[in-house]
C-alpha positions in Angstrom: 9.4 -20.5 10.4 9.6 -19.3 14.2 11.2 -16.1 15.0 14.9 -16.4 16.0 13.8 -15.1 19.4 11.3 -17.6 19.9 13.5 -20.5 18.5 16.3 -19.5 20.9 14.2 -19.4 24.0 12.9 -22.9 22.9 16.2 -24.3 22.4 17.4 -22.8 25.8 14.6 -24.7 27.6 14.6 -27.9 25.5 18.4 -28.6 25.5 18.8 -29.4 29.1 15.8 -31.5 29.3 16.7 -33.3 26.0 20.3 -34.0 27.5 18.8 -35.1 30.8 16.5 -37.6 29.0 19.3 -38.9 26.5 21.8 -39.4 29.4 19.2 -41.1 31.6 18.0 -43.7 28.7 21.5 -44.2 27.3 23.2 -45.0 30.7 20.2 -47.4 31.8 20.0 -49.0 28.2 23.3 -48.8 26.6 26.1 -48.4 29.0 29.2 -47.6 26.8 31.3 -44.6 25.9 28.8 -42.0 27.0 31.1 -39.0 26.9 31.9 -39.3 22.9 28.2 -40.0 22.3 27.4 -36.9 24.3 29.8 -34.8 22.4 28.1 -36.2 19.4 24.8 -35.2 20.4 25.7 -31.8 21.5 27.2 -31.0 18.1 24.0 -32.2 16.4 21.9 -30.2 18.8 24.0 -27.2 18.2 23.8 -27.7 14.5 19.9 -27.8 14.3 19.5 -24.9 16.8 21.8 -22.7 15.0 20.1 -23.1 11.8 
């Protein structure tokens, strides 16, 4: 397992990139209710990085 500090810094760098990629892909490919989807994605990401 990674140390908490390492995984924390990775999460801080990775989440904005992931959100950008997800938002770009989804809005280009599947234009639907993106606000709810983003809320779901953010909560899932939060759970993953809080473990």
